[in-house]
Each structure stands twice: as C-alpha cells, then as structure tokens.
N, C-alpha and C positions, 0 to 999 in steps of 0.2 A: 504494498500499497505506500503511498506518499503519505512526502513530509506536506503537501498541502492537504491533500485529503484529509489528517491526522486534526486540521487548525479550523474544522469546517465545523462553525458552533447551530444551533439549534434559530436561533438569535440570524444569524446571515443563511439559514436555511427560507427561517419567515419570509426576509427581508426580498432571494431571490425570486418565488411565490408573484413574492408583493411589482413582482419589474420581471414577471414576463405577461403574455398577454394574454396566456388561456385565464388568466383569474379571472376573468368576464363570465367566462364557462360556468364557476365555482358554486355555492349555494353563499349565504351568507354564512351559514352556521358552520360551515369548512374553511370560512377561513379568522385566523385565528390571530391575537391581537397583538402588535410588537409593538414594546415596550422603547416607550425614551430612553428613562432614565438610568441606568448602569448596576440596582441595586434591583431595578425589574428585569433587567436583562441576564443576572444571577438568576432571577428564581424562575423566568421562564426558560434557562439554560436548563438549569434541576429537574424543570419538572419531563422534561424531553429524556433525564438520562435515568432519570427516575424509570418513563417507564416500557424504556431500553432496556430497563434491567426485569422489574417485570416481567418484563416479553418473552425472555428466555426464564426464567421462573416460571410463571403460570400459563404459558402463550396469549396471542391476541383476543384471543376469547374472554379470554375469561377475570381482563381489563379496566376497572372502573374507573373514575373520577377521584371518590376515596379510596381505594386503594391508594396509584399516581399521591395524591395526598399525603397518606399517611406513607409511603415512602421515602417524600423528599421529604415530609417531615413540615408541615405550612395544612393551613387550614384548606379541604377543599373548596370553598369562597375564590383561594388565593387563583389554582386550575382554570377556573369558570374565570376568571376579574381575562387570562388571555387565551383560554380556549371554551368558544359557548358547547362545539360538542369534542366525544371522540375524532368525529371528521373530521374537525380542526386535527386536533393532536399528532394524528396517523398523518394527516397530508403534508406534518411538519416532520414528522421523523422519516418519512416515507423520502421527502427532497432533500432532509439532509444527506440521506444513505443513497441518493443519484444524481446527486453530483458528487463522488468519488470519481462517477465512472468520464467525469471533462476533464481530472487530472488523466488517469490511467493508461485512456487515449492516447493522446499526444504523450506520453513518456516512452509506452509498446512502439506508438512510429517512428520516434525519435532512436529508434534501436535497431531497427532495419534499413534496408537503402527499397525503397518502395519503387515499382517501374509497372506494374499492372492495379488493376484493378482486384485482380485474387489478395495480392499480400493487404489489399488495406481489410479487404472482406474479410482477411484469414484473424486479422487485427481484434476487428467488435466482436470476430465471434469467441476468440480467448479471452477477453477483455469483459464480455458480461460474462462466460460461462466461471474467470476469476469473479469478479459481483459475487453473483449466489452461491458460488463455493466456500469461495472463502472469509465470508457475511454472515452470520447466520442469519441476523434481523434482517436483512437486503432477502434471504431462505422467503424465509418464515413471514412477510407485508406479502410482496411479489407473486412469488409458488403455491401459497402454504392454500389450502381449499378455503378454510376459512379469509374469503375479502375484505378489511376492514371498509370500513365508506371513508373517504378522502384515499384513500388508493385505489378503489376498485374505478372507482366515476374518473378517473385520471388517467389509465392507466395512456389511454389513448395518447390521451396527453401530451403525454414527457416522450414516447415512442417518436411522433409525430417530432418532440424539440429535440430530438435525437438526431432522428434524418436530417431532416438540415444543418442540423451543425456537421455533422459527420459530412456532409455536404461539399464543407469548402475542403475536406477532402481530400476527395474524387476531383472536383473540380483543379489541381495540382497538373492532371493529365489530358483530364477532358477539358472543352468551353465551357464555361457556367449553364451560357445560356444553350446548350445542350442537353443538357441535367435536372427540364424541372418535374420531370417524375421523377429521381431519384429517390427522394426524401421518402416518398412512401414506401415507393419499394426498401428502401432500407428498414422505414418503421415498422415494414412486412416481415422482412427481416426476421428484425428482434421479438417480433411477437411470436412466428417460428420458435424459433430457437428458445422461445421459452413456454410455450405448447411442448416441446419436446421433452425440456426437463420437470415439466408438472411431469412428466408421465413419469421417466427415471424415476421420480420420486414416490409414485406412488409405489413400483412393484419395486422397486431398489431401496428405495428407507435414503434414496440416494443420489446427488448422480456423475451417474460416472461416468468415466473414461470417457466408452463406446460411444452413449447417447451426446456424446457432447463430435463425433465422428460422425455421428448421425444428421447433429444439426449443422453443420458443415457438410455435407454432400447436399441435403437439402438446400442451404443458402445457396451458397455453392451454383449449382443448379439453379435455382430462381435465379437469384442476380446475373448470371451466366448468359440469361434467354435475353434478357433486355441490355447488359452491355453487347450479345453479337449484333447487333444494330451497327454497334462504331466499328465493326470487323470486317463488315461488308460492306459498311461503304469506302474503307478504306481501299477492299479491293480493285 
C-alpha cells in the first residue's frame, strides 16, 4: 500500500465525495456533514475508525450508531450530528478505501514500460485484485452479500469515475477523441471483475489466484474487441 494511501482520513474522503459531480445523485440522508473545526474533524475521523473496527469484529449488518458511539466513547448524538444515516457513514467509509486505487494504479504503472493497452489493462486487473485481497474492509464493503446503503447505490457511479480517470492513461497511446466509449468499457470491466471475485468468495471463501486469472481472460477479451478497431484501421 502506498504511503499516500495511508494518510487518507475520513474527513478527506467526505470532502472528496462533496467535490465529485455524482453527489447530486445521492440522497440527502446519505451525505455526511463535514466538520470545519479541528475538534470536529478529530471526532469525525474517530467515528469512522470505530465503525471500521466494528466491521471487522461483528460484520457490516450488525453495526448501529449506538454501537459505534460506544466503541468511539462518544454520545450517539455525536454520530448523528455528522452522519444522519448509516448510509452516510458507509458512503464515507467506502470512499476512504476507494481512494487508495487512485494511488496504487499510478505506482504500478510507474514500475512497468507501457507499450500496449494490454499493459494498462493488466495493471488495472492486478490493482483491483490487490484492492480487494489486501484490505478486508474493502472486500466486505464492496463484495459481501450484504451491501450497505451508501455503498450499493453508488457503486456504478464510483466505477464510472474510475473509468474516466483510467482513460487518461490510455490517452497516452491513443487520441483521447477516439476513446469516448472507453470509460464505460472500463467501468464494465471493473464490474465484470467484481462479479468474478464475488463468485470466488462464494465458492472458496477467498479470491483465489485462479479467479484473478479468469478475470484477466474475460476482461482482456472484452476490451480486445473494443481496441481491435484501432488495429484494423492501422492496416
């Protein structure tokens, strides 16, 4: 995990949500109230940290504001002050962990010589595998049978954001004007990979290396059909 990823706080995650265009799609009750004062920021971060500990201890579906308040040694009113619903809390938690991708992908790309779209696609698959397998909370938030409010409703939006962001790397190999359909293709690739990993968890209790290979085969085939038009035009 990158050093940058380790510094992400709940307040920074909530701010990232507020700065993204998809916030207009969110229910008002799923939007956390970001504190301005330093004392409030400390409490805000502590609430998410306590919630993360509870996710690991008792699972997502057993968490409540009361249990979080007990864990953080604060009043339940303080939890509600910043998080009007569990959806708001889980939305911030999900964002906090998702942001790691925006650090790990560039780091992985910097370590290789990028010559083809396959090189970039392979990095994305490897990073998605690491994202889910190296962080139990990420696995539980995004791959568990129980999808909490604030995570489930906005998974598509998060994948779209990642798709547009990753498009920038492919634009190093192709003209950006030719890649208008690519963000949606990448978002679907992430969704396909997620589905394969969920099946691995259901059958084996973990995301096995063989299912990572299956994800690579499926995504490479899917994206290969898209990029083949560039190869055809070059002939």
